[in-house]
C-alpha positions in Angstrom: 265.0 242.4 108.0 264.4 241.3 111.5 261.2 242.4 113.3 263.1 245.4 114.8 264.3 246.5 111.4 267.9 245.4 111.7 269.7 243.3 109.1 271.2 240.0 110.2 274.6 241.4 109.0 275.5 245.0 108.7 278.9 246.2 107.4 279.9 249.8 107.8 283.1 251.5 106.4 285.0 248.2 106.2 288.6 248.5 105.0 291.2 245.7 104.7 294.9 246.2 104.0 297.8 243.8 103.4 301.0 245.5 104.1 300.8 248.7 102.1 298.1 247.5 99.8 294.5 248.4 100.5 292.4 245.5 99.3 289.0 246.8 100.5 288.1 250.4 100.9 285.3 251.7 103.1 282.7 249.1 102.0 279.2 249.3 103.6 276.3 246.9 103.0 273.6 245.0 104.7 272.5 241.3 104.5 268.8 241.0 105.4 267.5 238.1 107.4 266.7 235.1 105.1 268.2 236.9 102.1 270.6 235.6 99.5 273.1 238.3 98.7 275.6 237.8 95.8 278.9 239.7 95.9 280.4 239.7 92.4 283.6 241.3 90.9 286.7 240.5 89.0 289.7 238.5 90.3 291.5 240.6 92.9 288.6 242.9 93.5 288.6 242.1 97.3 285.6 239.7 97.5 287.4 237.0 99.5 289.1 239.6 101.7 285.6 240.8 102.8 284.5 237.3 103.7 287.7 236.6 105.6 287.3 239.9 107.5 283.7 239.1 108.4 284.9 235.8 109.9 287.8 237.4 111.8 290.4 235.6 109.7 291.8 238.8 108.2 292.6 241.9 110.3 290.4 244.9 109.6 292.0 248.3 109.1 288.8 250.1 109.9 285.0 249.8 110.0 282.4 248.0 112.0 280.6 244.7 111.5 277.4 244.0 113.3 275.8 240.5 113.4 272.4 239.9 114.8 272.4 243.4 116.3 275.7 243.0 118.1 279.2 244.2 117.1 281.5 241.4 116.1 284.3 243.7 114.9 286.7 242.4 117.5 285.2 238.9 117.9 287.7 236.1 117.5 287.3 233.8 114.5 286.9 230.7 116.8 283.8 232.2 118.4 281.7 233.1 115.4 280.8 229.6 114.2 279.2 228.9 117.6 277.0 232.0 117.0 275.9 230.7 113.6 278.2 232.5 111.3 279.9 229.9 109.2 282.2 230.1 106.2 282.7 227.6 103.3 286.1 228.8 102.1 287.4 229.1 98.6 289.1 225.8 97.7 286.6 223.8 99.9 288.9 223.3 102.9 287.9 219.7 103.6 290.0 217.6 105.9 291.6 215.5 103.2 292.9 212.7 105.4 289.7 212.2 107.3 286.6 210.3 106.0 283.5 212.0 104.7 281.7 211.0 107.8 284.4 212.4 110.1 284.3 215.7 108.1 280.5 215.9 108.5 280.6 215.2 112.3 283.3 217.9 112.7 280.9 220.4 111.2 278.8 220.1 114.2 281.5 220.9 116.8 280.5 224.5 117.0 277.1 223.6 118.4 278.7 222.6 121.7 279.2 226.1 122.9 278.0 228.7 125.3 275.3 230.2 123.1 272.5 227.8 123.8 273.1 225.8 120.6 274.1 222.5 122.1 272.6 219.4 120.5 271.9 215.9 121.6 273.2 212.8 119.8 269.7 212.4 118.4 269.8 215.9 117.0 273.1 215.4 115.4 272.0 212.1 113.8 268.9 213.8 112.5 271.0 216.5 110.9 273.4 214.0 109.5 270.6 212.1 107.9 269.2 215.3 106.4 272.5 216.1 104.8 272.9 212.6 103.4 269.4 212.9 102.0 270.2 216.3 100.4 273.7 215.1 99.1 273.1 211.4 98.3 276.6 211.1 96.7 278.1 211.6 100.1 276.1 208.7 101.6 277.9 206.5 99.0 281.3 207.9 100.1 280.9 208.0 103.9 284.0 205.8 104.6 286.1 207.3 101.8 288.9 209.8 102.6 287.8 213.3 101.6 291.0 213.9 99.7 290.1 211.2 97.2 286.7 212.8 96.3 286.2 214.6 93.0 286.2 218.4 93.1 282.4 218.5 92.9 282.0 215.9 95.7 284.4 217.9 97.9 282.4 221.0 97.3 279.2 219.2 98.3 281.0 217.9 101.4 282.2 221.4 102.3 278.6 222.8 102.1 277.1 219.8 104.0 279.7 220.1 106.7 278.9 223.8 107.2 275.2 223.0 107.4 275.9 220.5 110.2 276.7 223.6 112.2 273.2 224.9 111.7 274.3 228.3 110.4 272.2 231.4 110.6 274.5 233.1 108.1 276.3 231.0 105.6 279.2 232.6 103.8 280.1 230.8 100.5 283.4 231.7 98.8 283.5 230.7 95.1 281.6 227.5 95.3 281.6 226.9 91.6 285.4 227.3 91.1 287.0 224.5 89.1 283.7 222.6 88.5 282.3 221.3 85.3 279.1 223.1 83.9 276.9 220.2 85.1 278.3 220.4 88.6 278.1 224.2 88.7 274.3 223.8 88.0 274.0 221.3 90.8 275.9 223.6 93.3 273.7 226.6 92.5 270.6 224.5 92.8 271.7 223.5 96.3 272.5 227.1 97.2 269.1 228.1 96.1 267.4 225.3 98.1 269.4 226.2 101.3 268.2 229.8 101.0 264.6 228.7 100.4 264.8 226.8 103.6 265.5 230.0 105.5 269.3 230.2 105.9 270.7 233.6 105.1 273.5 233.4 102.5 276.3 235.8 101.4 277.7 234.4 98.2 281.0 235.4 96.6 281.0 234.1 93.1 282.8 234.8 89.7 279.9 233.3 87.7 278.0 236.6 87.9 275.1 235.5 85.8 274.2 232.4 87.8 274.8 234.2 91.1 272.6 237.1 90.2 269.9 234.8 88.9 269.4 233.4 92.4 270.2 236.5 94.5 267.7 238.7 96.2 270.4 241.4 96.4 273.5 241.8 94.3 276.6 243.8 95.1 279.3 244.7 92.6 282.9 245.2 93.9 285.6 246.9 91.8 289.1 247.5 93.1 288.0 247.1 96.7 285.0 249.4 96.5 281.3 248.8 96.0 280.2 250.5 92.8 276.7 249.1 92.3 274.0 247.3 94.2 270.4 246.3 93.6 268.2 243.3 93.2 269.7 240.4 91.2 267.2 241.1 88.4 268.1 244.8 88.3 271.8 244.0 88.0 271.3 241.4 85.3 269.7 244.2 83.3 272.4 246.8 84.0 274.4 247.7 80.9 277.5 248.1 83.1 277.2 244.6 84.6 276.3 243.0 81.3 279.4 244.5 79.6 281.9 243.9 82.5 280.7 240.5 83.9 278.4 238.8 81.4 280.4 239.2 78.3 277.7 241.2 76.5 277.9 244.5 74.7 
């Protein structure tokens, strides 16, 4: 929580509909400052719809979203990255015909805004160096087209590109999807490290066990509704979660 007691992100009564189908139903939750919140659920539960609604990419049928104490319910998607709310989408979303270096530099575009987050060339170079230190494989691929990278390398690039925007709230949508077990371990270790450095994270993830192991708070979404929430440790011990998402009786 912030010093005044407010969460960095507060969602109240959020509903999302596609045509006549209601994907998300009256969902409410908070994401505390410097927290790592994991949102888990089955395919089609509405997890990605929530992230897209938070970013203004999907229309909201009802509800309110407050970020850093201010309503962003009607804020345009193009404005939010400049305020530090940045999404790494499902499927990575890298610019395939641009180089790794060009992708990384584009990640910093949102810092040139009207919110006091502009940066000098020296600042940008410092951040670029930091990302290449954190993701050394990208340093070896700087001149390579992003579309020629492996799935794991593209995921690392997508995360590094988002971090170039200096997010206050980082939204991660299925970062382990399609990766080998070794790469999944690497991605989760990076996510844990980013959170430890002070970035607030809302993580949508089908690998429930690994997500809850690193989460300070876990949320369970079923058929568009939140059915459980608690610390990651508490949910890992929940019989309902263990049976439904961890493959245990």
